[in-house]
N, C-alpha and C positions, 0 to 999 in steps of 0.2 A: 220442754222440745227441744231438739238436741239445739247447741250456736250453730248457727253456718259458718259454712268451712272457707278459710282466708282465703283472696281467687290470690293466685299467682302468675305473675305479667313478667313480657319477656325483659332483658336486662338492658337491652339496645331502646326497644318499641314500650314503653312504662304504660302503654296507654292499652296494649295487647293482650291480651290473658292467652297463657302458654300452661303447659303441661310435661312439658319434654325439655329433659335437662340434658345440657353441654357432657360427652361421656368425658372430654378432657380437666374440667373448669368446673363443674355442674353447675354451674347458671343455668335461667330458664333462658330456654330461646324457642322464637314463634317461627314459623314456614317458612318466613323471610329469611331468617338468620339461620339456617339449618345448612348443613352442609353434612353429606354422606361421609362416612367412615368407616374405616373396617371392620368397627364395633359399633353402630349406634350413629350417631350425630354429635360432631363438633360445631361450637357456634364461628362466628367469622374470624376471631381476633384469635384464638385458639389454632386455626388452620395459618392463618400470617406467619403464627409465631412457627410453626413447624416447618412449615416451608423453608422459613431463613435457616434452621436448625438442619436443615436435610443438605448434608454435602452434594454441591453440584458438580454433576459429568464432566469429565475434563476428555479433549483428545488425549493421542500419545505426548504431543509434544506440550502441552500444558493448557490450550486454549479450551474460550468456552465452545462447546460443541453448538455447530449452526448447520442446518441441511439447505440455507438460502444463498445462494453467494450476494450478500448481499455489494459490498467493498468492488467486486470484480465487476457488478453491475454497474455503479458510480462512478469507475475509472473510464469504464466504456464509454458511459456516457457523455464525462467530460473533454474528453479525447473528440469525438462528433462534434460536440459543442464548438469544441475547439479549432475544429476542420472548417466548422460551418463560419464561421468569423472568419477565418483566411480566405473563405469564398467571396464574400463581402467584401473585406479589407485585406488586400493580400500582404499590404506593408505591417499587418501583424508579425509575419514571419522573421520579417527583419527587424523591430522590436522586441520580439520574446524569442530568437529563436537559439540555441546554445553557439554562442562566437568569443573565445579568448580576449581578442585585441582587433581594432579594427580602426578606422576615422570615418567620420562624417560630415558635409559638408553644409553650409547654413541652410542647400534647397534642397536635402535629402540628400547628395548622394553617396555613395558609399565608396572607402578606395580602402586601400590596402594598407594594412600597418607598417609607419616610419617613424623613427625617432632621430634627430626631434623631429615635430612637425610645427605649421604654421598657425598663425591667428586665425585662419579662413576655416580652419576644422577642428574639432575635439574628438576626444578618444570615445570608442562605445564597447559592447560589450564587458567582459568583467573588467577590463582594463580602466576603464571610464565609469565602475564602479557598479556596473549593471548588475550586484551576483544573483538575483531574483531569475539569469536566464539561466542558473544549472539547474532548474526543477522547470520550467516553461517550457524550455526546449523541449522536452520529454513526453509536452501535451500537444505539441502541433507536427504536421508531417507535411510532406512536400506537397504543393499546390498542384490540385489536377489543372488551373491552366497553363501552368507553365513547362510541365513533363507529363508524358503519359504515362509513366510509373506514380505517379502522384495520388491517384485512386488507388491504385493495386497495394501502392504503400500503408495506407491507412485499414485498409479493408483485410490485408495479410495480416500488420498487427494484431487487429482487434479478434480476429479469427482464434491467433494465438493465445492473445489474453485470455480470453474466454474459454477455450482448452484446456490452458493451463492453471488461468486461475481459480477455475474454481474449486478444484484439484488439491490445492493448493491452501487455497482458503477454507478448504474444511477439515483439513489436516491442521494446522496453524492455528485458526481462529481469527478473527476480524483486526485483534489491533496488531499483532505479531502481523497476519498477513502484509496490513497498509502500511508499517513499520519497513517493511522488506520490499516492498513496491518499491516506494520513496528512495530507501537507499540505495539500492539496487538502480534507480533513474540515476540518482547523484552520483553514485560510482561513475557509468558510462560517461555523465558529461566532466567529471575532474581529469576522467582518460583523455577526452578527448581536450580539454584545457592543457594537459600536460604535453602530447604528442603531437595536436595538430592545433594549435590557439589562434591563429587566419582561417578555420574553415566554419563557416557556419551550416552546424547540424542542426537536425531536426528529427524525431522521430519518439516511439515507444518501445522501441528495441531494446536500447539497456536496458531498461527494467524486464520485459518480457525474457532477455535472456537471464535474468536475475530468475525468475521462477523458474527456468527449465534447472539452472545449475542445484534449486531449491526442491524441487521435482527428482532429480536425482541422489542427491544426498536423502531424503526422505525414503527412497524408496530403497536405498541399501539398509536404513537402519530400520525398518520395517519388515525388512527380508521379504521384500517381493522377487516374484523372476524378472532376473535383470532382463532376460534375453529382450523383453516387447522395449525395456527400460534402457538399454544398449542400444538401439538399434533409434529409437527416439533420438538422445543426443549424438548418436552418429550423424544423423540429420540435420541436424542442430550446430554441427561444427562446420561440418561440407557449407552451410547456407554460410556461416561465419569467415568464411573462407573465399567462395561465391563471392558472397555480398561486399568480399574489400576490393573491387574494385568499379563498384557505383551506390558503395554506403558506406557507410561511418562503422569501419571493424572497431574504430578505438570504443565508440561507445557500446557497440557490441560485446565489446571485450571487458570492457570496465564493470557495464554490469553482472557478466557471469562470475568475474572473482568477485566483487562485494555481495551477490547473493548468497555466493557459494561459501563466502565468509560467515557468513550474518546463521547462517540455516545449520551450518557447522556446530554452532554454541546453542542453538534451541534444538537441534536431538541429540546433542551429547551434553548437556548441562544435567548435573544429577538431579533424580525423580524427587527429590524429598524438598523441604521449606525452601531452600536456598535455589530452587531451579530460577522461580521467576527473576530474582533479584541476578543471577548469571545470564540470562537470556536477555535482561535489558542491560545489566552492563556488558554485555557484547556490540548492543544496539549505539548503545553513547560511546564507544571504542570506534566503531564503524563510522560514526559521524565524527568524532574527533579526528580520528586521523585523514578523512578525506577533506576536512574542514583545512588542517594544517598544511595537506600539500595547497589545497587550493590557495590560501593565505601567501604561501610560497613562490606561488609560480606568478599570482598576481604582482607580488613585490617586483618579481622580476622583470614581467611584461613594462611594468610603470617605471623600472630603470635603464628601460630601453636596451634592454639585453637581446642578444637573438635567442 
């Protein structure tokens, strides 16, 4: 009588009889561990190993390809939440809006800057050590309770953010896009600090203008038909001029310059192993420049200079 053949089992589930081998590692696999391959089936471990060895697709600017504008959506959500906080507590604008220098009394009354100042008031804004205003001000907007332009302000900015953000995020990838947005917002705040330190400013416009500059630079780099792009940029620059009468043109211009400078580095970095390093270095350089300018101006303000 012939000897009974040995029973073969799955390498992961040793109690399950198996007769199919992985085409890559030749181990026995059960139906739960089978993954269809170009030829036959592979085991779970070989599929994972193969996925790690496959080069991930990248955008023209080195970012990971993404079809869902997650960062854009999150940024819009943060702006909306901040606006709701303003409606509930209007003092949020005074506490977190961008302000270079100011004075506040013990009763919460705000005064224009003068130096030296008495013991009954204390400095606020960046001159008072509130450096967080450089970014928090970019997530606030004009309160609807104080001006009819308030609701229009946030609606226009959020529509522009959605329109530009999803395009730019798709091209840059999430990490580069977030860095671009934050540095553009910071650039707008720094120019406000340099040119209008006594003015309380709020709004995402600086960051949005940075995205506009990025859109233009990327379109030129990718060889798009520039007619439509030029018309869009002409409208953006016209808005920059028109808004000078009632909004912070300094914030708009600062965001435009910072966003444009960073995107130039994104777009024209060498397309080899150095690209990520060059792009990251450019981001650090822009950040360092903005920090140095801020530190120098705040030191001047604290010293009482005009």
